[in-house]
C-alpha positions as CSV (number, residue, x, y, z in Angstrom):
1,M,133.9,119.1,66.7
2,Q,134.6,116.7,69.5
3,K,133.4,119.6,72.0
4,Q,130.4,119.3,70.2
5,F,130.1,116.0,70.3
6,I,131.0,116.1,74.3
7,G,128.3,118.9,74.8
8,F,125.9,116.6,73.0
9,I,126.5,113.7,75.0
10,F,125.9,115.8,78.2
11,A,122.8,117.2,77.0
12,L,121.6,113.7,76.5
13,L,122.7,112.8,80.1
14,L,120.8,115.6,81.5
15,I,117.7,115.1,79.5
16,S,117.8,111.7,80.9
17,F,118.5,112.1,84.6
18,Q,116.0,115.0,84.6
19,T,113.6,112.5,83.5
20,E,114.4,109.8,85.9
21,A,114.8,112.5,88.7
22,Q,111.5,112.9,88.3
23,H,110.6,109.8,89.5
24,L,110.1,109.6,93.1
25,Q,112.8,108.0,95.8
26,L,112.6,104.4,96.1
27,V,112.9,103.2,99.8
28,S,112.2,99.7,101.4
29,P,108.4,99.1,103.4
30,E,111.0,99.6,106.4
31,K,111.9,102.7,106.7
32,V,108.6,104.5,106.1
33,G,107.3,102.1,108.6
34,M,105.9,99.2,106.1
35,D,106.7,95.6,106.8
36,S,107.8,93.9,103.6
37,K,106.7,90.5,104.6
38,R,103.4,91.8,105.4
39,L,103.5,93.2,101.7
40,K,104.0,90.0,99.9
41,N,100.0,89.3,100.7
42,A,99.0,92.2,98.1
43,D,101.7,89.9,95.7
44,K,100.1,86.7,96.6
45,A,96.7,88.2,95.8
46,I,97.8,89.5,93.0
47,K,99.7,86.7,91.6
48,K,96.3,84.2,92.2
49,A,94.3,86.9,90.1
50,I,96.8,86.8,87.0
51,A,96.3,82.3,87.5
52,D,92.7,82.8,87.6
53,K,92.8,84.6,84.1
54,E,91.0,87.4,85.8
55,I,94.0,89.7,85.1
56,P,97.2,89.2,82.4
57,G,99.1,91.5,84.7
58,A,99.0,94.1,87.1
59,V,102.1,97.2,88.5
60,L,101.8,97.9,92.2
61,A,102.8,101.2,93.6
62,V,102.7,102.2,97.5
63,V,103.1,106.0,98.1
64,K,103.9,106.2,101.8
65,N,105.5,109.5,103.2
66,G,106.3,111.1,100.3
67,K,108.5,108.0,99.0
68,M,107.6,104.9,96.9
69,A,107.6,102.0,99.5
70,Y,107.2,99.5,96.4
71,L,107.1,99.2,93.2
72,K,105.9,95.8,91.1
73,A,105.4,94.4,88.1
74,Y,103.4,91.0,87.6
75,G,102.2,88.5,84.7
76,N,102.0,89.7,81.4
77,K,100.7,93.1,80.0
78,Q,100.0,91.5,76.4
79,I,98.7,87.8,76.0
80,T,98.4,87.9,72.3
81,P,99.0,87.4,69.7
82,T,102.1,87.5,71.5
83,T,103.1,87.4,75.2
84,V,104.8,90.2,76.5
85,S,105.9,90.5,80.1
86,M,104.5,93.2,82.3
87,D,107.0,96.0,83.7
88,V,107.1,99.1,85.9
89,N,107.1,101.2,83.3
90,T,103.7,99.7,81.5
91,V,101.2,102.6,80.5
92,F,98.1,102.2,81.0
93,D,94.1,103.3,79.8
94,L,93.3,104.7,82.5
95,A,89.7,104.9,81.5
96,S,87.2,106.6,84.6
97,V,90.4,107.3,86.7
98,T,90.4,110.1,84.3
99,K,87.4,111.7,85.8
100,P,89.5,112.7,88.9
101,V,93.0,112.9,87.1
102,A,92.6,115.1,84.5
103,T,88.6,116.6,84.7
104,A,88.0,117.2,88.0
105,I,91.5,118.9,89.1
106,S,91.2,120.6,85.9
107,A,87.9,122.1,87.2
108,M,89.7,123.1,90.3
109,V,92.3,125.2,88.6
110,L,89.9,127.1,87.6
111,I,88.0,127.5,90.7
112,E,91.4,128.1,92.4
113,R,91.5,131.2,89.1
114,G,88.1,132.5,90.2
115,E,87.1,131.4,87.1
116,L,84.7,128.9,88.2
117,R,82.0,128.0,91.1
118,F,81.0,125.1,92.5
119,L,77.2,127.0,92.8
120,D,77.9,127.8,88.8
121,K,74.6,126.7,86.7
122,V,76.0,124.7,83.9
123,N,73.7,126.6,81.4
124,L,75.7,129.3,82.3
125,F,78.6,128.3,79.8
126,I,76.3,125.6,77.8
127,P,73.2,127.8,76.9
128,D,70.8,124.8,76.0
129,F,71.5,122.7,78.8
130,A,68.1,121.8,80.0
131,A,67.2,121.9,83.6
132,W,65.5,118.8,85.5
133,T,61.9,119.2,85.3
134,D,59.0,117.6,87.2
135,S,55.7,116.4,85.9
136,T,54.1,119.7,87.2
137,G,56.6,122.2,85.1
138,R,58.9,122.7,88.6
139,K,62.7,122.9,87.5
140,K,66.4,122.9,89.2
141,D,68.6,123.7,87.2
142,I,72.0,121.8,87.3
143,R,74.7,123.5,88.5
144,V,78.9,122.6,88.5
145,I,79.1,120.6,91.9
146,D,76.1,118.1,90.9
147,L,77.7,117.1,88.3
148,M,81.5,116.7,89.9
149,T,79.7,114.3,92.8
150,H,77.7,112.8,90.4
151,T,74.4,113.7,91.7
152,S,72.9,115.4,88.4
153,G,70.3,113.3,87.7
154,L,71.8,112.7,84.1
155,P,71.6,108.8,82.7
156,P,74.8,106.9,83.3
157,Y,75.8,106.7,79.6
158,A,74.9,107.5,76.1
159,P,73.7,105.4,73.5
160,V,76.8,105.4,71.2
161,N,75.9,104.3,67.8
162,E,72.6,106.3,67.8
163,L,75.0,109.4,68.0
164,E,77.1,108.0,65.5
165,K,74.5,107.8,63.3
166,K,73.1,110.9,64.0
167,Y,76.0,113.2,64.4
168,G,79.1,111.5,62.7
169,S,82.2,111.2,64.4
170,P,84.1,112.3,66.7
171,N,81.5,115.2,67.3
172,P,81.9,116.9,70.7
173,D,79.2,119.1,69.7
174,G,77.0,116.3,69.0
175,M,77.5,114.9,71.9
176,I,77.2,118.1,74.1
177,E,73.8,118.5,72.2
178,Y,72.7,115.2,73.0
179,I,73.5,115.4,76.6
180,S,71.9,119.5,76.9
181,T,68.4,117.7,76.3
182,C,68.6,114.4,77.2
183,R,66.6,112.7,80.3
184,R,67.1,113.8,83.6
185,D,66.3,110.7,86.1
186,F,66.2,112.5,89.1
187,E,66.2,116.3,90.7
188,P,69.3,117.3,91.5
189,Q,71.2,116.4,94.9
190,T,68.3,114.0,95.3
191,N,70.5,110.8,94.7
192,F,74.3,109.5,93.4
193,Q,74.1,107.9,89.9
194,Y,77.3,107.3,88.7
195,S,77.6,109.2,85.0
196,C,80.4,109.7,82.6
197,L,77.8,112.3,80.6
198,N,78.5,114.6,84.0
199,Y,82.7,114.6,83.2
200,I,82.0,115.0,79.3
201,T,79.8,117.9,80.1
202,L,82.3,119.4,82.9
203,Q,84.8,118.7,80.4
204,R,82.8,121.2,78.2
205,I,82.6,123.7,80.7
206,I,86.7,123.8,81.4
207,E,87.1,123.6,77.9
208,T,84.8,127.3,76.9
209,I,86.7,128.7,80.1
210,S,90.1,128.3,79.2
211,K,90.0,128.0,75.1
212,Q,92.1,124.9,75.6
213,N,91.1,121.2,75.1
214,L,91.4,119.4,78.0
215,R,94.5,117.6,76.9
216,D,96.0,120.6,76.4
217,F,94.8,122.4,80.0
218,A,95.6,119.2,81.8
219,K,98.7,119.2,80.3
220,Q,100.0,122.7,81.0
221,N,98.2,122.9,84.0
222,I,99.2,119.6,86.1
223,F,101.0,117.0,84.3
224,D,104.2,119.5,83.0
225,V,104.1,120.9,86.0
226,L,104.5,117.4,88.0
227,G,106.5,116.1,85.5
228,M,104.3,113.4,84.4
229,N,106.4,112.3,81.6
230,H,104.4,109.5,79.9
231,T,100.7,111.2,80.7
232,D,98.6,112.0,78.5
233,F,95.6,111.9,75.8
234,Q,96.2,109.9,72.8
235,P,99.9,108.6,73.5
236,K,102.4,108.6,71.1
237,G,106.2,108.3,70.6
238,E,107.9,106.4,73.8
239,T,105.0,106.7,76.3
240,L,102.6,104.9,72.9
241,R,105.5,102.3,72.7
242,R,105.4,101.6,76.5
243,T,101.3,101.1,76.8
244,A,99.5,98.4,77.8
245,P,96.6,96.8,75.3
246,T,93.1,96.6,76.3
247,Q,90.6,94.6,74.3
248,R,91.9,93.1,71.2
249,T,89.2,95.3,69.0
250,V,90.8,98.5,70.4
251,P,94.3,99.5,68.8
252,T,96.6,99.6,71.4
253,G,97.2,103.6,72.5
254,Q,93.0,104.2,71.7
255,V,91.0,104.6,74.5
256,H,88.4,101.4,75.4
257,D,85.6,103.6,76.5
258,P,83.2,104.0,73.2
259,L,82.0,107.4,74.2
260,A,85.6,109.0,74.4
261,R,87.3,107.1,71.7
262,V,83.8,107.5,69.2
263,M,82.5,110.7,69.7
264,N,84.7,112.3,71.8
265,G,87.9,111.6,69.4
266,G,89.9,110.0,71.9
267,I,90.1,113.4,74.1
268,S,87.3,112.8,76.7
269,G,86.7,114.0,80.1
270,N,84.9,110.7,81.3
271,A,87.7,108.8,79.7
272,G,90.9,109.0,77.7
273,L,94.2,109.4,79.7
274,F,97.5,107.0,79.8
275,S,99.2,106.8,82.4
276,D,102.2,104.6,84.3
277,A,102.2,104.2,88.1
278,N,105.5,106.3,88.4
279,D,104.0,109.2,87.4
280,L,100.6,108.7,89.2
281,A,102.8,108.1,92.3
282,I,103.8,111.8,92.1
283,L,100.1,113.2,91.5
284,A,99.3,111.2,94.9
285,V,102.3,112.7,96.4
286,A,101.2,116.1,95.6
287,L,97.5,115.5,96.6
288,L,99.1,114.2,100.2
289,N,101.4,117.1,100.4
290,N,99.0,119.7,100.1
291,G,99.2,120.1,96.2
292,E,102.7,120.5,95.8
293,Y,105.4,118.7,94.7
294,N,108.9,119.3,94.5
295,G,109.1,122.4,95.1
296,K,105.6,122.8,92.3
297,R,102.1,123.4,93.1
298,I,99.1,122.3,91.5
299,L,96.4,123.1,93.6
300,S,96.3,125.1,97.3
301,P,95.6,123.2,100.4
302,L,92.3,124.5,100.6
303,G,91.8,123.0,97.2
304,V,92.7,120.0,97.7
305,N,90.8,119.8,100.8
306,A,87.7,120.5,98.9
307,M,88.5,117.8,96.4
308,R,88.5,114.9,99.0
309,T,85.4,116.3,101.5
310,I,81.8,115.6,100.5
311,P,79.5,118.7,100.2
312,R,77.2,119.1,103.3
313,S,74.3,118.9,100.3
314,V,75.0,115.4,99.5
315,S,76.8,114.8,102.8
316,T,74.6,111.2,102.7
317,L,75.5,110.4,99.1
318,G,79.2,109.3,99.2
319,R,81.3,111.4,96.5
320,T,83.3,114.4,96.9
321,P,84.2,116.8,93.6
322,G,86.2,114.3,91.9
323,W,86.8,111.3,94.2
324,D,84.7,108.4,96.1
325,I,84.9,107.7,99.5
326,F,81.7,105.5,100.5
327,T,79.3,104.8,97.1
328,P,79.2,101.6,96.1
329,Y,82.0,102.2,93.8
330,A,84.2,102.8,96.6
331,S,85.1,99.2,97.5
332,N,88.8,99.7,95.9
333,N,89.6,101.7,99.3
334,G,89.5,98.1,101.4
335,D,88.4,97.9,105.0
336,L,91.3,98.9,106.7
337,F,92.3,102.5,106.1
338,S,90.9,105.6,107.5
339,P,87.7,107.1,106.4
340,N,89.0,110.2,104.9
341,T,90.2,107.6,102.4
342,Y,88.9,108.4,98.7
343,G,89.9,107.0,95.7
344,H,88.8,106.2,92.1
345,T,88.3,103.1,89.4
346,G,88.8,102.9,85.9
347,Y,86.7,100.0,83.5
348,T,90.0,99.0,82.1
349,G,90.7,97.7,85.6
350,T,92.9,100.9,87.4
351,S,92.8,101.6,90.5
352,M,93.8,104.7,92.6
353,V,93.2,105.2,96.8
354,I,94.7,107.9,99.1
355,D,94.5,108.0,102.5
356,P,95.4,111.3,103.7
357,D,95.1,110.6,107.7
358,N,98.2,107.9,107.1
359,D,100.2,109.3,104.3
360,I,99.4,106.4,101.5
361,A,98.7,106.0,98.1
362,V,97.8,102.3,96.6
363,I,97.9,102.6,93.0
364,L,97.1,99.1,91.5
365,L,96.8,99.5,87.5
366,T,95.8,96.2,85.0
367,N,94.9,95.7,81.9
368,R,91.7,93.5,83.1
369,A,90.0,94.2,79.9
370,H,93.0,92.9,77.4
371,P,92.2,90.6,75.1
372,D,88.2,90.3,75.4
373,D,87.1,92.5,77.9
374,A,86.4,89.2,80.5
375,G,88.1,90.0,83.4
376,D,87.5,91.1,86.6
377,A,89.9,93.6,89.4
378,I,86.7,94.6,91.8
379,R,87.4,91.8,94.6
380,L,91.5,91.9,93.7
381,R,91.5,95.8,94.9
382,S,90.0,95.5,97.9
383,L,92.2,92.3,98.5
384,V,95.2,94.3,97.9
385,A,94.0,97.7,99.9
386,N,93.6,96.0,102.4
387,A,96.8,93.7,102.5
388,V,98.7,97.2,101.8
389,A,96.8,98.6,104.8
390,A,97.6,95.4,107.7
391,S,101.4,96.5,106.8
392,I,101.7,99.7,108.1
393,I,103.3,98.8,111.3
394,E,104.1,102.5,112.7
395,I,101.2,104.9,113.0
396,K,102.4,108.6,113.5
């Protein structure tokens, strides 16, 4: 009996160790060529945003040379009905950061397996998906790459209340039926228009090919591989207990985005993923390390390079297959990082910035939508990015 008890305790310790072992090594900024005093400028910017009631709180993670150079929590993760302090293990509704982290990487996994192409027409997988048609009847098909770079011409969003009334909810099939025939605003690849409908469509393609829902596919091929233990759609258990609330009208742990929550039931290509700074730091290291972390690979070096490269056909429009380099939505990249820097933001106040030239990533997670969807993190993201970039004092 005593041996069984000791074995049980050992197993618990081993599980605990394995969970903790997934975190990046935390080092001083100076160990990776950064100035800790200069990093305090990021602290000041975040604390000012909290004092100005732009955000309730935040978690900042800075990854440099494969290590965690800075990890800090600020303010509160909840301010009503009670106040709860922010901590570095807080889980956030990532909102549109879902697009690159879950949906685009999942699509790249299928591309690397030889099951999908950038040039594949959407109607190869969704037969009723209409092409763009001009006033003379000339047609041009929308392709996978158009979805991933937001150059398809699909509208930015959809009328949730109308869709719920027509199809009921949740109803992913009704959502796709609407997208398949809704208006196309311009000829594919002639303009940029950020659209949640692009990534909901991409989700359906991933699910059609893999015969798994996006949650299961991303978990199996990305998050479990890397040991991202608190990254999931529809969080439960410990992940849910760690989750920061968004708008008070949305239950904690349910995605804030209406299309994702109402029509897609919480598992959606445009939004719905929850994660924390430690997990996203692991993903950032994997991408900075050509698709591999801790001996586990999610993408090939060429796959990672394709994801962070703007296709030649839309070279002036600023979007890669999954990430933002220089569209008007890319202000979170700041002013000082290299021209190859890529990133993404989320409506709830989340952001990832990755600079491959300087081997650095900045993860800023806020719940600016709490409690009344009145906060603002747009300017703060740039200020923090600049402060972090300016703290790099050793350039290879």
